[in-house]
ZAMARGU-4260 file (C-alpha; in steps of 0.2 Angstrom, whole numbers, plus 5000, padded with zeros to 4 digits):
<rodrens>
0) 4993/5129/4569 | 4995/5141/4555 | 5006/5136/4540 | 5017/5151/4538 | 5018/5148/4520
5) 4999/5151/4518 | 5000/5168/4525 | 5001/5180/4510 | 5006/5198/4511 | 4995/5208/4500
10) 4997/5227/4495 | 4982/5238/4498 | 4977/5236/4479 | 4977/5217/4480 | 4964/5216/4495
15) 4947/5209/4492 | 4938/5221/4504 | 4921/5211/4503 | 4930/5196/4508 | 4940/5205/4521
20) 4925/5213/4529 | 4915/5197/4529 | 4930/5189/4540 | 4929/5204/4552 | 4910/5202/4552
25) 4911/5183/4557 | 4926/5184/4569 | 4922/5183/4588 | 4936/5195/4590 | 4930/5206/4577
30) 4931/5226/4581 | 4926/5241/4572 | 4943/5247/4569 | 4947/5232/4558 | 4934/5235/4544
35) 4941/5241/4527 | 4931/5257/4528 | 4938/5261/4546 | 4956/5258/4540 | 4953/5268/4524
40) 4948/5283/4533 | 4960/5282/4548 | 4976/5274/4542 | 4988/5284/4531 | 4992/5267/4521
45) 4987/5249/4524 | 4992/5233/4517 | 4988/5215/4525 | 4992/5198/4529 | 4980/5186/4524
50) 4979/5167/4529 | 4972/5156/4515 | 4955/5163/4508 | 4953/5177/4520 | 4952/5163/4535
55) 4962/5175/4546 | 4968/5193/4542 | 4979/5206/4549 | 4980/5224/4543 | 4997/5232/4543
60) 4994/5251/4545 | 5010/5260/4539 | 5019/5276/4535 | 5036/5281/4529 | 5048/5294/4537
65) 5066/5297/4530 | 5063/5284/4517 | 5060/5271/4531 | 5044/5261/4531 | 5036/5258/4549
70) 5020/5250/4556 | 5010/5262/4568 | 4994/5263/4577 | 4982/5275/4568 | 4972/5289/4578
75) 4957/5283/4587 | 4960/5265/4582 | 4963/5256/4599 | 4966/5238/4594 | 4970/5229/4577
80) 4980/5213/4576 | 4974/5197/4569 | 4956/5193/4567 | 4949/5176/4562 | 4933/5165/4565
85) 4945/5152/4573 | 4958/5161/4583 | 4962/5145/4592 | 4969/5137/4575 | 4979/5153/4571
90) 4997/5157/4577 | 4999/5175/4582 | 5018/5172/4582 | 5018/5166/4564 | 5008/5181/4558
95) 5022/5193/4567 | 5034/5183/4559 | 5027/5185/4542 | 5027/5205/4543 | 5038/5209/4528
100) 5056/5215/4532 | 5053/5231/4523 | 5044/5237/4539 | 5059/5241/4549 | 5050/5248/4565
105) 5034/5240/4572 | 5024/5248/4585 | 5006/5242/4585 | 4993/5236/4597 | 4985/5219/4594
110) 4968/5214/4601 | 4960/5204/4616 | 4960/5189/4606 | 4978/5188/4602 | 4985/5186/4620
115) 4992/5169/4617 | 5010/5164/4612 | 5016/5182/4610 | 5035/5184/4611 | 5038/5192/4628
120) 5053/5202/4623 | 5043/5211/4610 | 5026/5214/4620 | 5018/5223/4634 | 5001/5222/4641
125) 4988/5236/4638 | 4972/5239/4648 | 4954/5241/4643 | 4938/5241/4652 | 4921/5235/4646
130) 4904/5235/4654 | 4890/5222/4648 | 4874/5231/4648 | 4863/5216/4647 | 4855/5218/4664
135) 4841/5230/4670 | 4847/5248/4672 | 4843/5247/4691 | 4855/5233/4693 | 4868/5242/4682
140) 4866/5258/4692 | 4868/5248/4709 | 4885/5242/4703 | 4891/5260/4701 | 4903/5265/4714
145) 4895/5278/4727 | 4905/5292/4720 | 4897/5289/4702 | 4879/5288/4710 | 4883/5304/4720
150) 4889/5314/4704 | 4875/5308/4693 | 4862/5313/4707 | 4872/5330/4707 | 4870/5333/4689
155) 4852/5329/4689 | 4849/5342/4704 | 4858/5355/4695 | 4847/5353/4680 | 4858/5345/4668
160) 4849/5337/4653 | 4855/5323/4642 | 4855/5326/4623 | 4859/5315/4609 | 4860/5314/4589
165) 4867/5332/4588 | 4880/5338/4576 | 4897/5330/4579 | 4906/5346/4576 | 4901/5350/4594
170) 4910/5335/4601 | 4926/5338/4589 | 4927/5356/4593 | 4928/5352/4612 | 4939/5337/4610
175) 4952/5347/4600 | 4953/5360/4613 | 4956/5347/4626 | 4970/5338/4615 | 4980/5354/4615
180) 4983/5353/4633 | 4991/5336/4633 | 4996/5332/4614 | 4997/5339/4598 | 4985/5329/4587
185) 4986/5334/4569 | 4972/5342/4559 | 4974/5328/4546 | 4969/5315/4559 | 4954/5325/4566
190) 4948/5328/4547 | 4950/5309/4545 | 4938/5306/4559 | 4927/5318/4554 | 4925/5310/4537
195) 4924/5293/4546 | 4910/5298/4557 | 4898/5304/4543 | 4903/5287/4534 | 4897/5277/4549
200) 4882/5288/4551 | 4875/5282/4534 | 4877/5264/4541 | 4868/5269/4557 | 4885/5264/4566
205) 4888/5281/4575 | 4880/5294/4587 | 4883/5308/4599 | 4878/5309/4617 | 4880/5325/4628
210) 4874/5333/4644 | 4869/5352/4644 | 4865/5365/4657 | 4856/5381/4652 | 4859/5378/4634
215) 4877/5374/4634 | 4885/5358/4632 | 4896/5353/4647 | 4901/5335/4642 | 4900/5326/4625
220) 4905/5311/4616 | 4904/5301/4600 | 4899/5283/4601 | 4903/5270/4586 | 4894/5253/4586
225) 4899/5236/4579 | 4899/5218/4585 | 4887/5221/4599 | 4899/5233/4605 | 4897/5253/4608
230) 4914/5262/4607 | 4917/5277/4618 | 4927/5284/4605 | 4930/5303/4606 | 4926/5314/4622
235) 4924/5333/4622 | 4921/5341/4639 | 4920/5359/4643 | 4930/5366/4658 | 4913/5372/4666
240) 4907/5354/4667 | 4921/5349/4679 | 4912/5350/4695 | 4894/5347/4689 | 4895/5327/4687
245) 4892/5330/4668 | 4904/5316/4662 | 4896/5304/4674 | 4879/5309/4669 | 4883/5307/4651
250) 4888/5289/4653 | 4873/5285/4664 | 4862/5292/4651 | 4869/5280/4638 | 4869/5265/4649
255) 4851/5269/4654 | 4846/5270/4636 | 4855/5254/4632 | 4851/5244/4648 | 4845/5226/4645
260) 4852/5225/4627 | 4866/5213/4621 | 4878/5227/4621 | 4896/5228/4628 | 4901/5246/4632
265) 4919/5248/4628 | 4928/5262/4636 | 4944/5261/4625 | 4957/5259/4639 | 4965/5266/4649
270) 4983/5263/4655 | 4980/5280/4664 | 4977/5277/4682 | 4964/5290/4685 | 4954/5285/4669
275) 4955/5267/4673 | 4948/5270/4690 | 4934/5281/4683 | 4929/5267/4670 | 4929/5253/4683
280) 4919/5264/4694 | 4904/5260/4683 | 4905/5241/4686 | 4916/5238/4671 | 4929/5224/4670
285) 4946/5224/4665 | 4951/5217/4648 | 4969/5216/4642 | 4977/5216/4624 | 4996/5216/4619
290) 5005/5230/4612 | 5020/5225/4600 | 5036/5234/4598 | 5050/5227/4586 | 5065/5237/4580
295) 5073/5231/4564 | 5083/5247/4561 | 5102/5246/4558 | 5111/5249/4574 | 5115/5267/4569
300) 5097/5272/4567 | 5089/5262/4582 | 5088/5279/4592 | 5075/5285/4579 | 5058/5289/4585
305) 5043/5289/4572
</rodrens>
């Protein structure tokens, strides 16, 4: 087990990002969200807990409100937590205990490799869905639920066409319109994502997919790539595509292009019942990861929401 005294708290300026990214590269539970360049783009601030010489690492993504520092989950950063080549030798509980007291409120998601020895009073289970694409397309297609197959055929019959590697602004603009109906995502976070996309594009770690009809984009999304995973990271759908099967056809097009490859399609959720059913309908399997909430605020401030 981890020696608590060997876990160091490092401010952002103290982090050796070359060693950090090497740890994320080698970790079996490594994810794109944990790379230093991803965190630099998407987190307002981030420090770290580091075991020994970057044997295991945990980003601490933080912000400050009313003079109080708290840990939060950045926009489009589904899972963080502890990453290591040898997670079986690392105590998640000790890492959580090593979070400095200056962070008075903790509301973060860990990752699917951090499910053991989590203090139950602080944790809840979150859902994700993943689909291994290392099979022939015909086999993957046959594992779709009938409703998915029917909608894919419908999109083809209507003349819908797949597109890829187009301007991400088309996805972002559609996504922003969707966000306004159920959330109030800040323009700052959207701009952070925009810059991240272009940074990853230079590294060949991002692309766009879409379904169009008569020249109009009905369904679109951004995919990111790392650790033999394709992340279904941002979705932008036009209202006109709702009854065309466009969203179904988009995912089918991506699956067809990548069938037979050692790639895990990561749907990034969801705890929302309808979305969970949609993702599972492609033959995806359920994967869980813990979310942690710890309130260290004085009793007279425990009502505060970040």
